[in-house]
Structure formats: structure tokens, C-alpha cells
N, C-alpha and C positions, 0 to 999 in steps of 0.2 A: 841528152844535151842540157836539159833543165837542171839535172842533178849536178853537173859540172859547174854550171853558173852559180848555183846555190853554195857549193863548196868554196868557190872562189870568193864570193861575197862574204861568207862567214869568216874566211881566212883574212880578208882585208879588214873586216870589222875588228877581228882579234888584234891585228897589227896596230890599228888605230887606237884601240883601247890600251895597248901596251905603251904607245907613244904618249897618250894622255896621262897614264899613270906615272910615267917618267917625268913628265912636266909637272904634275902635282907634287911629286916627291922633291923636285928641285925647288919649286916655288913655295910650297906650304910646309915643308919639313916632314918629319916622320910621324907626326901626330895628326895628320890630315884625315878627315873623314872621307874626302873625295878619293883618296888613294885606295881606301878599303872598298868603296863602291866600284872603282875601276877594276880592282882585282876580282870582285864578285862577277862583274860582267864578263871579264876575260875567262873565268872558269866556266861560266855558263856557255859562252861561245865555243870554248874548247870541247866541252861535252857535246854540244850540238854538232861540231865538226866531226868528232869521233863517231857519233851515231850515223851521220850522213855517209862517212867513209865505209863503215861496216855494212850499211844498207846497200851501198853501191857495189861493193865486192860480193856480198851475199847473193844479190839478184843479177849479177853479171853486167851491170851498167858501167863499171870501171875496169874490169879485168879484160883479158884478151878474148 
């Protein structure tokens, strides 16, 4: 159960980072440093999500 909650939280953080990046792109333009930081955070969160999913399926926490 804890794994599913972690996956949901990481996914929601990734969506929030995506929304923040879109806001930075609209407000600051394409030369924004905040946009790059938002992208780095989103990539790190996506990697974390992928690791959590692999872990869950490998150990049977998410499969049938």
C-alpha cells in the first residue's frame, strides 16, 4: 500500500512540475533558468517513478 501511495505522490509532483514549467515558459520566455530547473526536476521525478514501478512489478506489489 505504501508503494502505491509513493507512486501517486511522485506522479502528482511530476504533473505539478509540468504545470510550473509551462507557467515559467509563458511568463519568462524561452531563456528562463527556472524552466531548465523545472525540466531537471521533472526528469528526476520520472526516473524515480520508473524505478518505483519496476520495483513494484518485480517484487509483486503491483501485479496480480
